[in-house]
C-alpha positions as CSV (number, residue, x, y, z in Angstrom):
1,M,76.7,70.3,84.9
2,R,77.0,73.3,86.0
3,R,77.5,74.3,89.6
4,T,75.3,78.2,90.3
5,R,77.3,80.8,92.1
6,V,75.0,82.4,94.8
7,V,76.2,86.2,95.8
8,A,75.1,88.5,97.1
9,L,75.3,92.5,97.2
10,T,77.8,94.0,100.3
11,R,77.7,97.7,101.6
12,L,80.9,99.0,102.1
13,R,80.8,102.7,104.1
14,C,84.5,104.6,103.5
15,T,85.6,105.9,107.5
16,E,87.0,108.6,106.5
17,C,84.2,110.2,103.7
18,G,81.0,108.7,104.7
19,A,80.7,107.5,100.7
20,V,79.1,104.2,100.4
21,F,80.7,101.4,97.8
22,I,78.7,98.8,97.3
23,L,80.5,95.1,96.3
24,W,79.3,91.1,95.2
25,R,80.4,88.2,97.0
26,L,79.7,84.8,97.1
27,Q,76.7,84.5,100.4
28,S,79.2,81.7,101.2
29,R,81.8,84.3,101.7
30,R,79.6,87.3,103.5
31,R,81.2,88.8,105.8
32,A,79.4,90.2,109.6
33,E,78.5,93.5,110.1
34,G,81.4,95.9,110.9
35,H,84.1,94.4,109.7
36,V,86.8,96.6,107.8
37,K,87.7,96.3,104.7
38,H,90.6,98.2,103.5
39,L,89.3,99.2,99.8
40,W,90.4,102.4,97.2
41,C,87.6,105.1,97.9
42,F,86.8,107.4,95.1
43,C,85.6,110.2,97.3
44,C,88.8,110.2,98.9
45,Q,91.2,109.0,96.5
46,E,93.4,107.2,98.2
47,V,93.2,103.9,100.6
48,T,90.6,103.5,103.2
49,A,88.8,101.3,106.2
50,H,85.6,100.5,105.0
51,R,83.6,98.9,107.5
52,E,80.6,96.2,106.0
53,L,76.3,97.8,106.9
54,A,74.2,96.3,107.9
55,T,72.1,93.7,104.8
56,W,69.5,94.6,102.4
57,A,66.7,92.3,104.5
58,S,66.9,93.5,108.0
59,D,67.7,97.6,106.1
60,N,64.1,96.6,103.8
61,A,62.3,95.2,106.8
62,A,63.3,98.3,109.0
63,S,62.0,100.9,106.6
64,L,58.1,98.8,106.2
65,H,57.3,99.5,110.1
């Protein structure tokens, strides 16, 4: 039997230019808000620090009120 992997969308914001990058991550390997990951930024054209944003569910709940 195959094991199902649950994935979640993660949003990362570039600390240099503010561009948002979406990353698929396993649900079991999610990181806390504010976690820093160094990635290639498509706007800056170099490797920069990206900060993890709040989860989608909490953002959607806040916008409803």
